[in-house]
C-alpha positions as CSV (number, residue, x, y, z in Angstrom):
1,X,11.9,3.2,24.6
2,X,10.1,0.8,22.3
3,X,8.8,2.2,19.0
4,X,5.2,1.8,18.2
5,X,3.3,2.5,15.1
6,X,2.1,6.1,15.4
7,X,-1.5,7.3,15.7
8,X,-3.0,8.2,12.4
9,X,-5.4,11.1,11.7
10,X,-7.3,9.2,9.1
11,X,-8.8,11.3,6.2
12,X,-12.3,10.7,5.4
13,X,-13.5,10.1,1.8
14,X,-15.4,13.0,0.0
15,X,-19.2,12.4,-0.3
16,X,-19.6,14.9,-3.2
17,X,-16.7,15.8,-5.5
18,X,-15.5,15.7,-9.1
19,X,-14.1,12.3,-10.3
20,X,-10.3,13.0,-9.6
21,X,-11.1,14.3,-6.0
22,X,-13.3,11.3,-5.4
23,X,-10.6,8.8,-6.5
24,X,-7.8,10.6,-4.5
25,X,-10.0,10.9,-1.6
26,X,-11.0,7.2,-1.4
27,X,-7.4,6.1,-2.0
28,X,-6.1,8.4,0.8
29,X,-8.7,7.0,3.1
30,X,-7.6,3.5,2.4
31,X,-3.9,4.4,2.7
32,X,-4.7,6.0,6.1
33,X,-6.7,2.9,7.1
34,X,-4.0,0.5,6.6
35,X,-1.7,2.6,9.0
36,X,-4.6,3.0,11.4
37,X,-4.8,-0.7,11.6
38,X,-1.2,-0.7,12.9
39,X,-1.6,2.1,15.5
40,X,0.1,1.4,18.8
41,X,1.7,-1.9,17.8
42,X,5.3,-2.7,18.4
43,X,7.6,-3.8,15.6
44,X,7.5,-7.3,16.9
45,X,3.6,-7.2,16.8
46,X,3.6,-5.8,13.3
47,X,5.7,-8.9,12.3
48,X,3.1,-11.4,13.6
49,X,1.8,-13.6,10.9
50,X,-1.9,-14.0,10.4
51,X,-2.2,-17.8,10.8
52,X,0.0,-20.7,9.9
53,X,1.2,-21.5,7.2
54,X,0.8,-17.9,5.9
55,X,3.5,-15.4,6.7
56,X,1.2,-12.5,6.0
57,X,1.7,-9.7,8.6
58,X,0.7,-6.0,9.0
59,X,4.3,-5.0,8.4
60,X,4.4,-7.1,5.3
61,X,1.2,-5.4,4.1
62,X,2.9,-1.9,4.6
63,X,6.0,-3.0,2.6
64,X,3.9,-4.6,-0.1
65,X,1.8,-1.4,-0.5
66,X,5.0,0.7,-0.5
67,X,6.1,-1.3,-3.6
68,X,2.6,-1.3,-5.2
69,X,2.5,2.5,-4.9
70,X,6.0,2.9,-6.6
71,X,5.2,0.3,-9.2
72,X,1.8,1.6,-10.5
73,X,2.2,5.3,-10.0
74,X,5.8,5.9,-10.5
75,X,7.3,3.2,-12.5
76,X,4.4,2.4,-14.8
77,X,2.0,5.5,-15.0
78,X,4.8,8.1,-14.9
79,X,7.4,5.9,-16.6
80,X,10.1,6.8,-14.0
81,X,13.1,4.6,-14.2
82,X,13.4,3.3,-10.6
83,X,14.8,0.2,-9.1
84,X,12.4,-2.3,-7.6
85,X,12.3,-2.3,-3.8
86,X,12.5,-6.0,-3.6
87,X,14.1,-8.8,-5.5
88,X,11.3,-10.7,-7.0
89,X,13.6,-12.9,-9.3
90,X,13.8,-15.7,-6.6
91,X,10.8,-14.8,-4.5
92,X,7.4,-13.7,-5.9
93,X,6.5,-12.6,-2.4
94,X,9.8,-10.9,-1.4
95,X,8.0,-7.7,-0.2
96,X,5.9,-9.8,2.2
97,X,8.8,-12.0,3.4
98,X,11.0,-9.0,4.0
99,X,8.8,-8.1,7.0
100,X,10.5,-10.9,9.1
101,X,13.7,-8.6,9.6
102,X,12.6,-5.2,8.3
103,X,12.9,-2.1,10.4
104,X,9.3,-1.2,11.3
105,X,9.8,2.6,11.8
106,X,11.8,2.8,8.5
107,X,9.2,0.9,6.7
108,X,6.4,3.4,7.8
109,X,8.7,6.3,6.8
110,X,9.4,4.8,3.4
111,X,5.6,4.1,2.9
112,X,4.7,7.8,3.7
113,X,7.6,8.9,1.4
114,X,6.5,6.6,-1.4
115,X,2.9,7.8,-1.2
116,X,4.1,11.4,-1.5
117,X,6.3,10.5,-4.5
118,X,3.3,8.7,-6.1
119,X,1.1,11.8,-5.7
120,X,3.7,14.0,-7.2
121,X,4.5,11.5,-10.1
122,X,0.7,11.8,-11.3
123,X,-0.1,15.3,-10.2
124,X,-1.6,17.3,-13.2
125,X,-1.8,14.2,-15.4
126,X,-5.1,13.3,-17.0
127,X,-7.1,10.2,-15.8
128,X,-7.4,9.3,-19.5
129,X,-3.5,9.2,-20.0
130,X,-2.4,5.7,-20.7
131,X,0.7,3.4,-20.6
132,X,1.4,0.0,-22.0
133,X,2.5,-2.9,-19.8
134,X,3.6,-6.3,-21.0
135,X,2.7,-9.2,-18.7
136,X,2.4,-12.8,-19.0
137,X,-1.1,-12.4,-20.8
138,X,0.4,-10.1,-23.4
139,X,0.8,-6.3,-23.8
140,X,-2.1,-4.3,-22.6
141,X,-2.9,-0.6,-22.3
142,X,-3.9,0.9,-18.9
143,X,-5.3,4.3,-18.0
144,X,-4.3,6.4,-15.0
145,X,-8.0,6.1,-14.1
146,X,-7.7,2.2,-14.1
147,X,-4.6,2.6,-11.7
148,X,-6.6,4.7,-9.2
149,X,-9.5,2.2,-9.2
150,X,-7.1,-0.7,-9.0
151,X,-5.2,0.9,-6.0
152,X,-8.5,1.5,-4.1
153,X,-9.4,-2.1,-4.7
154,X,-6.0,-3.4,-3.7
155,X,-6.0,-1.3,-0.4
156,X,-9.6,-2.4,0.3
157,X,-8.7,-6.0,-0.1
158,X,-5.5,-5.8,2.1
159,X,-7.3,-3.6,4.6
160,X,-9.6,-6.6,5.1
161,X,-6.6,-8.8,5.8
162,X,-5.3,-6.1,8.2
163,X,-8.5,-6.3,10.1
164,X,-8.2,-10.0,10.7
165,X,-4.4,-9.8,11.6
166,X,-5.1,-7.0,14.1
167,X,-7.8,-8.9,15.8
168,X,-5.7,-11.8,16.1
169,X,-2.7,-9.7,17.6
170,X,-4.7,-7.9,20.3
171,X,-8.4,-8.3,19.7
172,X,-8.9,-4.7,18.3
173,X,-11.6,-4.5,15.7
174,X,-13.4,-1.6,14.0
175,X,-13.1,0.6,10.9
């Protein structure tokens, strides 16, 4: 039997809530939306690139967001000493490129596990809690609040990509 991306019971964002509940609710909505865009597709369909010369695929987006969850919530915000999921030393897009031979079912399970680990890593932490990160533009201070807003933005952008990729694969459109 051919594995297909499972149906997602997508959560809906809260309409009235305190700040933390609102941020977590919108983030969960976008997490579920990415998986919803993959529902019913085979591993091969999930590997289908958007359009030449881009190699962007739905499976690549799932792998990328798995790594982004780990990076921002666990490694940076919570300061957990974890290895990167991909080798970026020779390929800045290693997460996207890994889709060409990744196990789709395993990638979906890894995504779900990383989301749960990310939730646990920041549970009970204040949105005002900060960490420093040195990048090419210098050392900057980030708050956990910023991470939530950034993650919502990151998912929203990539969910737009997912809309277009899914429509190319089988014509399916929608929220």
